[in-house]
All heavy atoms as an XYZ file, in Angstrom:
676
protein
N       0.826     -1.181      0.000
C       0.000      0.000      0.000
C       0.871      1.246      0.000
O       1.916      1.274      0.608
C      -0.866      0.048      1.251
C      -2.018     -0.870      1.244
S      -3.034     -0.420      2.643
C      -3.887     -1.906      2.862
N       0.387      2.232     -0.602
C       1.149      3.477     -0.645
C       0.705      4.396      0.484
O      -0.312      4.164      1.141
C       0.941      4.162     -1.997
O      -0.405      4.615     -2.085
N       1.489      5.432      0.700
C       1.151      6.380      1.751
C      -0.160      7.094      1.442
O      -0.900      7.462      2.331
C       2.271      7.398      1.914
C       3.508      6.823      2.567
C       4.560      7.879      2.794
O       4.211      9.065      2.963
O       5.727      7.520      2.802
N      -0.454      7.271      0.181
C      -1.682      7.961     -0.208
C      -2.902      7.154      0.216
O      -3.879      7.700      0.729
C      -1.691      8.179     -1.715
C      -2.896      8.949     -2.167
C      -2.803      9.285     -3.621
N      -4.005      9.992     -4.015
C      -4.447     10.053     -5.229
N      -3.779      9.468     -6.194
N      -5.533     10.711     -5.508
N      -2.870      5.840      0.044
C      -3.990      4.993      0.459
C      -4.179      5.057      1.978
O      -5.305      5.095      2.468
C      -3.766      3.554      0.025
C      -3.866      3.392     -1.489
O      -4.528      4.233     -2.128
O      -3.273      2.434     -2.007
N      -3.067      5.046      2.714
C      -3.165      5.135      4.176
C      -3.787      6.455      4.604
O      -4.583      6.509      5.539
C      -1.784      4.987      4.810
C      -1.245      3.570      4.687
O      -2.069      2.656      4.485
O      -0.015      3.397      4.803
N      -3.418      7.526      3.919
C      -3.978      8.840      4.241
C      -5.462      8.900      3.964
O      -6.221      9.548      4.687
N      -5.915      8.237      2.913
C      -7.334      8.233      2.593
C      -8.126      7.363      3.557
O      -9.280      7.635      3.833
C      -7.540      7.744      1.164
C      -7.054      8.721      0.120
C      -7.160      8.166     -1.285
O      -7.703      7.051     -1.437
O      -6.705      8.837     -2.207
N      -7.502      6.334      4.068
C      -8.184      5.426      4.985
C      -8.124      5.895      6.437
O      -8.775      5.330      7.299
C      -7.562      4.032      4.892
C      -7.839      3.371      3.591
C      -7.271      2.002      3.578
N      -7.433      1.396      2.268
C      -7.195      0.144      1.995
N      -6.742     -0.655      2.937
N      -7.377     -0.327      0.794
N      -7.317      6.901      6.682
C      -7.170      7.382      8.052
C      -8.520      7.861      8.581
O      -9.307      8.467      7.853
C      -6.152      8.524      8.083
C      -5.811      8.960      9.490
C      -4.710     10.006      9.477
O      -3.759      9.867      8.700
O      -4.831     10.957     10.250
N      -8.759      7.591      9.821
C     -10.035      7.948     10.429
C     -10.161      9.466     10.512
O      -9.253     10.150     10.970
C     -10.132      7.332     11.822
C     -11.449      7.552     12.481
C     -12.575      6.885     12.042
C     -11.571      8.443     13.524
C     -13.801      7.078     12.652
C     -12.785      8.646     14.135
C     -13.910      7.967     13.697
N     -11.280      9.980     10.074
C     -11.516     11.417     10.080
C     -12.591     11.713     11.127
O     -13.759     11.358     10.949
C     -11.946     11.874      8.691
C     -12.071     13.384      8.584
O     -11.741     14.075      9.560
O     -12.500     13.858      7.521
N     -12.207     12.371     12.222
C     -13.136     12.626     13.314
C     -14.253     13.574     12.893
O     -15.388     13.440     13.331
C     -12.396     13.146     14.566
C     -13.299     13.143     15.806
C     -11.844     14.528     14.354
C     -13.608     11.784     16.317
N     -13.966     14.524     12.017
C     -15.020     15.444     11.551
C     -16.079     14.681     10.765
O     -17.272     14.946     10.886
C     -14.409     16.546     10.696
C     -13.539     17.498     11.487
C     -12.911     18.523     10.576
C     -11.917     19.372     11.343
N     -11.206     20.308     10.484
N     -15.636     13.738      9.961
C     -16.576     12.936      9.194
C     -17.445     12.087     10.128
O     -18.659     11.967      9.935
C     -15.806     12.045      8.220
C     -16.689     11.101      7.476
C     -17.453     11.364      6.388
C     -16.903      9.727      7.791
N     -18.117     10.240      5.991
C     -17.806      9.212      6.861
C     -16.408      8.877      8.780
C     -18.232      7.902      6.869
C     -16.847      7.565      8.800
C     -17.742      7.092      7.848
N     -16.837     11.534     11.172
C     -17.588     10.697     12.109
C     -18.582     11.527     12.910
O     -19.708     11.089     13.171
C     -16.631      9.973     13.046
N     -18.176     12.736     13.314
C     -19.089     13.587     14.075
C     -20.263     14.065     13.234
O     -21.333     14.361     13.752
C     -18.340     14.794     14.646
C     -17.450     14.406     15.821
O     -17.683     13.335     16.412
O     -16.518     15.178     16.142
N     -20.071     14.150     11.935
C     -21.127     14.622     11.049
C     -22.097     13.505     10.654
O     -23.046     13.751      9.912
C     -20.508     15.233      9.787
N     -21.911     12.317     11.153
C     -22.782     11.190     10.784
C     -24.208     11.466     11.230
O     -24.455     12.022     12.304
C     -22.271      9.911     11.424
N     -25.167     11.078     10.404
C     -26.579     11.319     10.700
C     -27.074     10.416     11.825
O     -27.884     10.828     12.652
C     -27.397     11.093      9.437
N     -26.622      9.188     11.869
C     -27.072      8.243     12.895
C     -25.888      7.854     13.767
O     -24.856      7.445     13.259
C     -27.668      6.993     12.244
C     -28.062      5.957     13.240
N     -29.142      6.106     14.068
C     -27.505      4.765     13.567
C     -29.239      5.044     14.851
N     -28.260      4.212     14.563
N     -26.057      7.995     15.071
C     -25.000      7.611     16.000
C     -25.517      6.455     16.856
O     -26.578      6.547     17.467
C     -24.598      8.780     16.881
C     -23.992      9.895     16.073
C     -23.458     10.985     16.940
C     -22.992     12.084     16.022
N     -21.913     12.828     16.477
N     -24.783      5.385     16.889
C     -25.178      4.209     17.637
C     -24.850      4.412     19.115
O     -23.752      4.844     19.451
C     -24.422      2.991     17.108
C     -24.839      1.703     17.789
C     -24.122      0.510     17.192
O     -23.581      0.625     16.087
O     -24.110     -0.530     17.857
N     -25.796      4.101     20.017
C     -25.502      4.254     21.448
C     -24.479      3.222     21.901
O     -24.306      2.169     21.292
C     -26.856      4.030     22.116
C     -27.678      3.299     21.131
C     -27.153      3.661     19.773
N     -23.840      3.530     22.993
C     -22.834      2.612     23.525
C     -23.502      1.349     24.070
O     -24.721      1.291     24.264
C     -22.046      3.293     24.642
O     -22.894      3.529     25.756
N     -22.704      0.349     24.332
C     -23.237     -0.915     24.853
C     -23.899     -0.691     26.211
O     -24.943     -1.268     26.508
C     -22.118     -1.940     24.963
N     -23.290      0.158     27.049
C     -23.875      0.428     28.366
C     -25.220      1.132     28.213
O     -26.179      0.821     28.924
C     -22.925      1.271     29.198
C     -23.493      1.625     30.562
C     -22.443      2.227     31.468
N     -22.994      2.724     32.692
C     -23.375      1.989     33.717
N     -23.263      0.678     33.639
N     -23.860      2.514     34.815
N     -25.311      2.083     27.293
C     -26.573      2.792     27.074
C     -27.649      1.828     26.590
O     -28.802      1.902     27.021
C     -26.372      3.926     26.079
N     -27.288      0.915     25.696
C     -28.265     -0.076     25.221
C     -28.698     -0.999     26.351
O     -29.876     -1.341     26.476
C     -27.665     -0.884     24.072
C     -27.467     -0.082     22.810
C     -27.118     -0.962     21.617
N     -26.009     -1.866     21.840
C     -24.737     -1.623     21.528
N     -24.420     -0.479     20.948
N     -23.795     -2.507     21.754
N     -27.742     -1.417     27.203
C     -28.066     -2.307     28.311
C     -29.014     -1.623     29.290
O     -30.012     -2.208     29.722
C     -26.788     -2.728     29.038
C     -27.048     -3.594     30.256
S     -25.625     -3.750     31.338
C     -25.524     -2.104     32.005
N     -28.721     -0.354     29.644
C     -29.576      0.357     30.592
C     -30.954      0.617     29.994
O     -31.966      0.520     30.699
C     -28.919      1.666     31.012
C     -27.697      1.517     31.913
C     -27.053      2.867     32.167
C     -28.049      0.840     33.217
N     -31.020      0.931     28.711
C     -32.318      1.162     28.069
C     -33.161     -0.102     28.113
O     -34.369     -0.050     28.387
C     -32.114      1.627     26.632
N     -32.552     -1.255     27.857
C     -33.302     -2.518     27.905
C     -33.754     -2.828     29.325
O     -34.881     -3.270     29.546
C     -32.432     -3.647     27.365
N     -32.885     -2.579     30.302
C     -33.235     -2.856     31.699
C     -34.333     -1.923     32.170
O     -35.274     -2.324     32.858
C     -31.994     -2.697     32.575
C     -32.264     -3.022     34.043
C     -31.066     -2.789     34.915
N     -29.946     -3.602     34.512
C     -28.708     -3.414     34.941
N     -28.433     -2.439     35.776
N     -27.730     -4.203     34.542
N     -34.248     -0.642     31.815
C     -35.222      0.343     32.277
C     -36.558      0.213     31.557
O     -37.570      0.705     32.046
C     -34.665      1.741     32.105
C     -33.538      2.041     33.053
C     -33.170      1.327     34.152
C     -32.626      3.121     32.968
N     -32.081      1.894     34.758
C     -31.721      3.004     34.052
C     -32.462      4.172     32.087
C     -30.703      3.905     34.269
C     -31.445      5.073     32.316
C     -30.577      4.946     33.398
N     -36.561     -0.443     30.406
C     -37.825     -0.650     29.700
C     -38.714     -1.565     30.540
O     -39.916     -1.358     30.625
C     -37.560     -1.273     28.325
C     -38.720     -1.130     27.369
C     -38.379     -1.707     26.020
C     -37.587     -0.688     25.226
N     -37.357     -1.120     23.835
N     -38.117     -2.586     31.159
C     -38.871     -3.522     31.988
C     -39.078     -2.989     33.403
O     -40.127     -3.193     34.000
C     -38.127     -4.857     32.067
C     -37.973     -5.562     30.749
C     -37.080     -6.780     30.864
O     -36.716     -7.160     31.988
O     -36.750     -7.347     29.803
N     -38.074     -2.339     33.970
C     -38.121     -1.898     35.361
C     -37.543     -0.488     35.447
O     -36.362     -0.323     35.744
C     -37.321     -2.880     36.237
C     -37.461     -2.563     37.698
O     -38.328     -1.807     38.087
N     -36.595     -3.144     38.501
N     -38.351      0.555     35.202
C     -37.810      1.916     35.191
C     -37.321      2.327     36.585
O     -37.915      1.942     37.598
C     -38.985      2.775     34.743
C     -40.191      1.956     34.950
C     -39.778      0.523     34.934
N     -36.249      3.114     36.641
C     -35.741      3.548     37.940
C     -36.652      4.613     38.534
O     -37.354      5.331     37.824
C     -34.361      4.130     37.604
C     -34.502      4.601     36.199
C     -35.436      3.623     35.543
N     -36.617      4.703     39.860
C     -37.415      5.718     40.539
C     -36.734      7.076     40.450
O     -35.569      7.185     40.080
N     -37.464      8.134     40.774
C     -36.869      9.464     40.728
C     -35.779      9.610     41.790
O     -35.918      9.122     42.912
C     -38.048     10.395     41.011
C     -39.049      9.555     41.710
C     -38.848      8.153     41.220
N     -34.700     10.273     41.416
C     -33.569     10.484     42.316
C     -33.265     11.974     42.339
O     -33.145     12.592     41.279
C     -32.319      9.702     41.830
C     -31.139      9.966     42.736
C     -32.632      8.230     41.760
N     -33.146     12.584     43.536
C     -32.817     14.006     43.583
C     -31.405     14.248     43.062
O     -30.583     13.326     42.992
C     -32.921     14.356     45.065
C     -32.783     13.073     45.782
C     -33.303     12.002     44.868
N     -31.132     15.509     42.705
C     -29.819     15.841     42.156
C     -28.714     15.424     43.121
O     -27.765     14.778     42.738
C     -29.739     17.338     41.863
C     -28.397     17.781     41.385
C     -27.922     17.371     40.158
C     -27.585     18.574     42.166
C     -26.677     17.765     39.708
C     -26.346     18.974     41.725
C     -25.893     18.579     40.499
N     -28.840     15.795     44.354
C     -27.891     15.365     45.387
C     -28.703     14.777     46.525
O     -29.227     15.499     47.373
C     -27.066     16.548     45.901
C     -26.093     17.040     44.894
C     -25.159     18.024     45.523
N     -24.203     18.451     44.507
C     -23.334     19.415     44.668
N     -23.295     20.062     45.798
N     -22.504     19.739     43.714
N     -28.782     13.487     46.528
C     -29.560     12.824     47.554
C     -28.907     12.947     48.917
O     -27.691     12.914     49.051
N     -29.737     13.119     49.938
C     -29.211     13.197     51.294
C     -28.779     11.812     51.740
O     -29.516     10.841     51.579
C     -30.272     13.729     52.252
C     -30.620     15.181     51.976
O     -29.742     15.892     51.452
O     -31.746     15.589     52.298
N     -27.602     11.703     52.328
C     -27.194     10.399     52.862
C     -28.050     10.069     54.084
O     -28.674     10.949     54.681
C     -25.729     10.607     53.243
C     -25.604     12.076     53.464
C     -26.595     12.724     52.528
N     -28.087      8.809     54.433
C     -28.842      8.417     55.618
C     -28.277      9.132     56.833
O     -27.062      9.182     57.029
C     -28.754      6.904     55.826
C     -29.444      6.149     54.712
O     -30.366      6.723     54.104
O     -29.059      5.002     54.456
N     -29.163      9.700     57.676
C     -28.656     10.417     58.844
C     -27.972      9.462     59.813
O     -28.432      8.344     60.046
C     -29.903     11.035     59.467
C     -31.041     10.228     58.952
C     -30.618      9.703     57.612
N     -26.865      9.903     60.364
C     -26.128      9.103     61.344
C     -26.519      9.603     62.716
O     -26.372     10.783     63.023
C     -24.604      9.243     61.125
C     -23.843      8.459     62.166
C     -24.242      8.814     59.727
N     -27.014      8.722     63.534
C     -27.463      9.120     64.866
C     -26.293      9.153     65.841
O     -25.387      8.331     65.777
C     -28.513      8.140     65.370
C     -29.755      8.164     64.523
C     -30.780      7.231     65.070
N     -31.957      7.249     64.197
C     -33.037      6.569     64.432
N     -33.122      5.805     65.489
N     -34.053      6.649     63.609
N     -26.346     10.103     66.726
C     -25.364     10.245     67.804
C     -23.949     10.439     67.294
O     -22.998     10.026     67.941
C     -25.402      9.047     68.747
C     -26.770      8.739     69.268
N     -27.445      9.591     70.094
C     -27.596      7.692     69.051
C     -28.631      9.073     70.395
N     -28.755      7.920     69.759
N     -23.786     11.036     66.132
C     -22.435     11.213     65.594
C     -21.640     12.197     66.431
O     -20.441     12.023     66.641
C     -22.485     11.673     64.146
O     -23.099     12.941     64.053
N     -22.292     13.232     66.944
C     -21.568     14.195     67.785
C     -21.200     13.570     69.125
O     -20.131     13.811     69.646
C     -22.402     15.447     68.006
C     -22.503     16.289     66.769
C     -23.150     17.586     67.068
N     -23.143     18.423     65.866
C     -23.663     19.606     65.809
N     -24.234     20.119     66.874
N     -23.616     20.292     64.701
N     -22.091     12.781     69.659
C     -21.801     12.137     70.935
C     -20.616     11.195     70.789
O     -19.720     11.162     71.626
C     -23.027     11.372     71.405
C     -22.818     10.696     72.722
C     -24.077     10.006     73.173
N     -23.828      9.268     74.395
C     -24.501      8.226     74.774
N     -25.476      7.790     74.019
N     -24.218      7.611     75.889
N     -20.597     10.426     69.721
C     -19.491      9.496     69.496
C     -18.187     10.234     69.273
O     -17.128      9.784     69.693
C     -19.792      8.599     68.308
C     -20.857      7.580     68.609
C     -21.090      6.670     67.448
N     -22.195      5.761     67.730
C     -22.876      5.119     66.826
N     -22.582      5.272     65.563
N     -23.856      4.324     67.160
N     -18.249     11.397     68.592
C     -17.014     12.128     68.348
C     -16.466     12.683     69.663
O     -15.258     12.716     69.867
C     -17.238     13.233     67.316
O     -17.558     14.447     67.908
N     -17.339     13.125     70.561
C     -16.864     13.623     71.855
C     -16.295     12.490     72.696
O     -15.302     12.669     73.408
C     -17.994     14.323     72.617
C     -18.220     15.705     72.117
C     -19.274     16.146     71.380
C     -17.351     16.830     72.284
N     -19.114     17.463     71.083
C     -17.946     17.925     71.625
C     -16.139     17.013     72.917
C     -17.361     19.176     71.592
C     -15.561     18.272     72.889
C     -16.158     19.334     72.233
N     -16.908     11.331     72.617
C     -16.410     10.187     73.393
C     -15.032      9.778     72.885
O     -14.108      9.569     73.682
C     -17.404      9.004     73.311
C     -18.674      9.346     74.088
C     -16.774      7.728     73.850
C     -19.774      8.318     73.943
N     -14.862      9.702     71.582
C     -13.560      9.320     71.047
C     -12.513     10.375     71.353
O     -11.358     10.052     71.671
C     -13.645      9.067     69.538
O     -14.008     10.240     68.862
N     -12.898     11.647     71.311
C     -11.958     12.710     71.659
C     -11.548     12.603     73.120
O     -10.361     12.752     73.463
C     -12.593     14.091     71.384
O     -12.976     14.161     70.021
C     -11.634     15.218     71.707
N     -12.508     12.346     74.004
C     -12.206     12.218     75.432
C     -11.295     11.020     75.696
O     -10.371     11.099     76.525
C     -13.499     12.089     76.225
N     -11.514      9.919     74.995
C     -10.671      8.739     75.174
C      -9.237      9.031     74.735
O      -8.274      8.682     75.424
C     -11.253      7.528     74.403
C     -10.257      6.394     74.317
C     -12.546      7.069     75.044
N      -9.074      9.686     73.604
C      -7.733     10.007     73.109
C      -7.029     10.965     74.051
O      -5.866     10.754     74.433
C      -7.807     10.588     71.679
C      -6.477     11.172     71.249
C      -8.257      9.520     70.695
N      -7.707     12.034     74.449
C      -7.082     13.002     75.355
C      -6.791     12.385     76.720
O      -5.760     12.678     77.331
C      -7.970     14.240     75.501
C      -8.096     15.107     74.248
C      -9.051     16.265     74.501
C      -6.738     15.627     73.816
N      -7.684     11.533     77.201
C      -7.439     10.848     78.472
C      -6.236      9.928     78.395
O      -5.424      9.853     79.325
N      -6.095      9.228     77.267
C      -4.937      8.343     77.092
C      -3.640      9.141     77.046
O      -2.640      8.750     77.665
C      -5.069      7.542     75.793
O      -6.231      6.752     75.811
N      -3.647     10.265     76.356
C      -2.451     11.107     76.295
C      -2.107     11.648     77.667
O      -0.934     11.650     78.080
C      -2.653     12.258     75.266
C      -1.554     13.290     75.356
C      -2.747     11.697     73.862
N      -3.115     12.098     78.417
C      -2.874     12.607     79.767
C      -2.322     11.512     80.673
O      -1.398     11.752     81.473
C      -4.162     13.179     80.346
N      -2.859     10.298     80.553
C      -2.373      9.193     81.382
C      -0.919      8.861     81.050
O      -0.110      8.606     81.959
C      -3.261      7.962     81.175
N      -0.555      8.879     79.795
C       0.829      8.605     79.395
C       1.757      9.687     79.931
O       2.846      9.393     80.444
C       0.927      8.484     77.862
C       0.230      7.201     77.396
C       2.374      8.515     77.398
C       0.082      7.068     75.903
N       1.335     10.957     79.850
C       2.161     12.046     80.362
C       2.357     11.900     81.870
O       3.467     12.072     82.389
C       1.527     13.411     80.009
C       1.635     13.640     78.503
C       2.185     14.549     80.779
C       0.886     14.861     78.015
N       1.282     11.569     82.579
C       1.381     11.400     84.036
C       2.292     10.228     84.373
O       3.153     10.329     85.268
C      -0.024     11.222     84.656
C       0.052     10.756     86.095
C      -0.806     12.523     84.553
N       2.153      9.115     83.663
C       3.005      7.948     83.946
C       4.472      8.251     83.642
O       5.360      7.862     84.415
C       2.537      6.746     83.133
C       1.253      6.080     83.626
C       0.805      5.002     82.655
C       1.464      5.491     85.004
N       4.739      8.926     82.546
C       6.122      9.283     82.229
C       6.683     10.275     83.252
O       7.849     10.167     83.656
C       6.218      9.856     80.811
C       5.995      8.864     79.675
C       5.990      9.597     78.344
C       7.054      7.773     79.688
N       5.863     11.224     83.675
C       6.315     12.177     84.687
C       6.567     11.498     86.028
O       7.546     11.796     86.710
N       5.713     10.581     86.402
C       5.877      9.865     87.669
C       7.125      8.976     87.623
O       7.864      8.919     88.596
C       4.628      9.031     87.954
C       4.728      8.256     89.247
C       4.626      8.920     90.466
C       4.913      6.876     89.265
C       4.713      8.229     91.657
C       5.005      6.180     90.431
C       4.903      6.855     91.626
O       5.011      6.158     92.817
N       7.342      8.300     86.506
C       8.518      7.450     86.401
C       9.791      8.297     86.418
O      10.813      7.891     86.965
C       8.475      6.578     85.146
O       8.567      7.384     83.979
N       9.760      9.473     85.808
C      10.903     10.387     85.855
C      11.122     10.935     87.253
O      12.267     11.114     87.688
N      10.071     11.179     87.978
C      10.174     11.677     89.354
C      10.763     10.613     90.281
O      11.591     10.881     91.129
C       8.788     12.109     89.827
C       8.768     12.614     91.257
C       9.300     13.865     91.546
C       8.223     11.833     92.256
C       9.271     14.323     92.856
C       8.222     12.290     93.557
C       8.740     13.547     93.852
N      10.334      9.358     90.057
C      10.831      8.247     90.892
C      12.291      7.941     90.566
O      13.022      7.462     91.437
C       9.988      7.000     90.646
C       8.537      7.112     91.046
C       8.331      6.948     92.480
N       8.669      5.563     92.840
C       8.618      5.094     94.048
N       8.267      5.876     95.023
N       8.924      3.856     94.309
N      12.724      8.202     89.350
C      14.099      7.906     88.962
C      15.044      8.955     89.481
O      16.267      8.742     89.470
C      14.198      7.793     87.450
N      14.535     10.121     89.936
C      15.375     11.141     90.515
C      15.919     12.149     89.523
O      16.937     12.784     89.786
N      15.281     12.309     88.395
C      15.783     13.278     87.413
C      15.488     14.661     87.833
O      14.793     15.346     88.097
C      15.188     13.004     86.026
C      15.712     11.742     85.405
C      14.916     10.632     85.253
C      17.033     11.666     84.969
C      15.386      9.481     84.669
C      17.509     10.514     84.405
C      16.685      9.433     84.251
O      17.161      8.298     83.684
């Protein structure tokens, strides 16, 4: 084959975009077939997530546990340093 034939056979995106009929993708065809039998329900643009109960209470409890653990470690290290005579 010559270079001229390759140039003529090269895919032309403008020609493809100008096509009168565009075939949907496989996923679009699959969803269309599925929704024909069982259409999806309405969905808001940004659906609210399920509310989490006691999230603030749990965050305060975890914060108190972490701070209590840090305080206990500081006290133990200070006590051990005091007993060692530093």
